[in-house]
C-alpha positions as CSV (number, residue, x, y, z in Angstrom):
1,M,95.1,110.7,81.4
2,V,95.1,108.6,84.4
3,N,92.1,110.1,86.2
4,A,90.1,110.1,83.1
5,V,91.1,106.4,83.0
6,T,90.1,105.9,86.5
7,A,86.8,107.5,86.3
8,I,86.0,105.5,83.2
9,V,87.2,102.0,85.1
10,A,84.9,103.2,88.1
11,I,81.6,103.7,85.6
12,V,82.5,100.5,84.1
13,L,82.6,98.5,87.4
14,A,79.3,100.6,88.5
15,L,77.5,99.5,85.2
16,L,78.7,96.0,85.8
17,G,77.6,96.1,89.5
18,L,74.1,97.1,88.4
19,L,74.0,94.5,85.5
20,F,74.8,91.5,87.9
21,G,73.1,92.7,91.2
22,F,73.9,92.7,94.7
23,G,73.6,88.9,94.9
24,K,75.8,87.7,92.0
25,T,78.5,90.6,93.0
26,L,78.4,89.1,96.5
27,R,79.1,85.6,95.2
28,F,81.8,86.6,93.1
29,F,83.9,88.5,95.4
30,T,83.3,85.7,98.2
31,R,84.1,82.5,96.5
32,G,87.4,81.1,95.1
33,L,90.8,83.1,96.2
34,F,88.8,85.8,97.6
35,G,86.6,83.6,99.6
36,V,89.7,81.6,101.0
37,I,91.2,85.3,101.8
38,I,88.3,86.2,103.7
39,S,88.5,83.0,105.8
40,V,92.2,83.2,106.3
41,F,91.7,86.9,107.4
42,V,88.8,85.8,109.8
43,C,90.7,83.2,111.4
44,F,94.0,85.2,111.8
45,T,91.7,87.9,113.5
46,F,89.5,85.8,115.5
47,G,91.4,83.0,116.0
48,G,93.1,83.7,119.2
49,M,89.9,85.0,120.8
50,I,88.0,81.7,120.4
51,A,91.1,79.7,121.3
52,G,90.6,81.8,124.5
53,I,86.9,80.4,125.0
54,P,87.5,78.0,128.4
55,A,86.0,74.5,126.5
56,V,88.0,75.6,123.2
57,S,91.6,76.1,125.0
58,E,90.5,72.7,127.2
59,W,90.2,71.3,124.1
60,I,93.2,72.1,122.8
61,G,95.1,71.6,125.6
62,M,93.7,68.0,126.1
63,L,94.4,67.4,122.6
64,D,97.7,68.6,122.9
65,A,98.3,66.4,126.0
66,K,97.0,63.1,124.4
67,L,99.4,64.0,121.1
68,G,102.3,64.5,123.5
69,E,101.7,61.0,124.9
70,A,101.6,59.6,121.7
71,W,104.6,61.2,120.4
72,G,106.6,63.7,122.1
73,F,107.6,65.7,119.0
74,L,103.8,66.6,118.3
75,Q,103.4,68.4,121.4
76,V,106.4,70.1,120.9
77,I,105.3,71.7,117.7
78,H,101.9,72.2,119.2
79,L,100.1,70.2,116.7
80,A,96.6,70.6,118.5
81,N,96.8,74.2,117.5
82,V,97.6,73.5,114.0
83,L,94.4,71.1,114.1
84,Y,92.6,74.0,116.0
85,Y,93.1,76.4,113.0
86,V,92.4,73.9,110.1
87,V,89.0,73.0,112.0
88,L,88.3,76.9,112.4
89,F,89.4,77.5,108.8
90,F,87.0,74.8,107.6
91,V,84.1,76.1,109.5
92,V,84.7,79.7,108.7
93,Q,84.6,78.4,105.0
94,L,81.1,76.6,105.7
95,L,79.5,79.6,107.6
96,R,80.7,82.0,104.7
97,I,78.8,80.1,102.1
98,L,75.9,79.9,104.1
99,V,75.6,83.4,105.1
100,V,76.3,84.4,101.2
101,K,73.7,82.0,100.0
102,C,71.6,83.3,102.7
103,I,71.9,87.2,102.0
104,A,72.1,86.4,97.9
105,G,68.7,84.9,98.2
106,I,67.2,87.6,99.9
107,F,68.6,90.3,97.9
108,E,67.5,88.4,94.6
109,V,63.8,87.9,95.6
110,D,61.9,88.7,92.3
111,V,60.1,91.7,93.6
112,L,60.2,95.0,91.8
113,P,61.5,96.9,95.0
114,M,63.9,94.3,95.8
115,R,65.2,94.2,92.2
116,I,65.8,97.9,92.5
117,V,67.7,97.5,95.6
118,N,69.7,94.6,94.5
119,K,70.9,96.4,91.2
120,V,71.6,99.7,93.0
121,L,73.5,97.7,96.0
122,G,75.4,95.5,93.3
123,M,76.7,98.9,91.8
124,V,77.9,100.1,95.6
125,L,79.7,96.7,96.1
126,T,81.7,96.1,93.2
127,V,82.9,99.7,93.2
128,A,83.5,99.4,96.8
129,A,85.4,95.9,96.4
130,V,87.4,97.3,93.7
131,F,88.2,100.4,95.7
132,L,89.5,98.1,98.8
133,L,91.6,96.0,96.4
134,T,93.2,99.4,95.0
135,L,93.9,100.4,98.5
136,L,95.7,96.8,99.4
137,V,97.4,97.2,96.1
138,L,98.5,100.7,97.3
139,A,99.6,99.7,100.9
140,V,102.0,96.8,99.0
141,F,103.5,99.7,97.0
142,R,104.1,101.7,100.1
143,V,106.0,98.6,101.4
144,A,108.1,98.2,98.4
145,E,108.7,102.2,97.2
146,D,112.2,102.2,96.8
147,T,112.0,99.5,94.1
148,A,112.3,101.1,90.4
149,F,109.2,99.4,89.3
150,V,107.1,101.1,92.0
151,Q,108.9,104.5,91.7
152,N,108.1,104.7,87.9
153,I,104.2,103.7,88.9
154,L,104.4,106.5,91.6
155,A,105.7,109.2,89.2
156,K,102.8,108.0,86.9
157,I,100.2,108.7,89.2
158,D,101.5,111.5,91.1
159,G,99.0,114.4,91.1
160,T,96.2,112.2,90.4
161,F,93.4,110.5,92.5
162,L,95.4,107.5,92.5
163,G,98.6,109.6,93.8
164,S,96.3,111.1,96.6
165,L,95.0,107.6,97.8
166,Y,98.4,106.5,97.6
167,E,99.2,109.4,100.0
168,N,96.1,109.1,102.1
169,N,95.9,105.6,102.1
170,P,94.5,104.3,105.7
171,V,95.6,100.7,104.9
172,K,99.0,99.8,106.3
173,F,101.6,97.2,106.1
174,V,104.4,99.1,107.8
175,V,104.8,100.5,111.1
176,D,106.4,103.7,110.9
177,Q,107.6,104.9,114.3
178,G,109.0,108.3,113.6
179,G,110.5,107.1,110.3
180,A,112.9,104.7,112.2
181,Q,111.1,100.9,111.8
182,E,109.7,99.2,108.9
183,T,108.4,95.7,108.5
184,A,111.4,94.1,107.5
185,A,109.7,90.8,106.5
186,L,107.6,92.4,104.1
187,R,110.4,94.7,102.4
188,S,112.5,91.6,101.9
189,L,109.7,89.9,99.4
190,F,110.8,92.8,97.2
């Protein structure tokens, strides 16, 4: 039953991707909450590397010193680093919007070959994006797998495609070193 529902959902998603095309699907998955999550992820992933660039690190150090001269507490809390990440977030948001607008515009050109490519890539993107979201949800389930709610769900998907995804999920929020350590911060949320 679960496998049949999974297959039906995948087919419906593919048909929606075919209907809307790549450009509209890309805009959907990069707007609103998804867009903010993508921007936060990029800032978290690349923010330290960008801060290591000499010009940027000098700017942060200079700003931190100036803020410290104005009020010592601001240097203690490293307000310059906070301001750096706020500015980086807005720059990433702006770049994300511009890149998505350009890419979506390219794929929505009204010529037959591009319309076909747009529709096919729309199908692929829709299914892939929901597949990735499913992997993320299953990774959260792994963190809270000892709760009754998750145990009930795991019992229902055992032996199905979703159960196989759960067991072989490449996305992991829990650090497992010989079964001894787990991420306490994530576990405490549940």
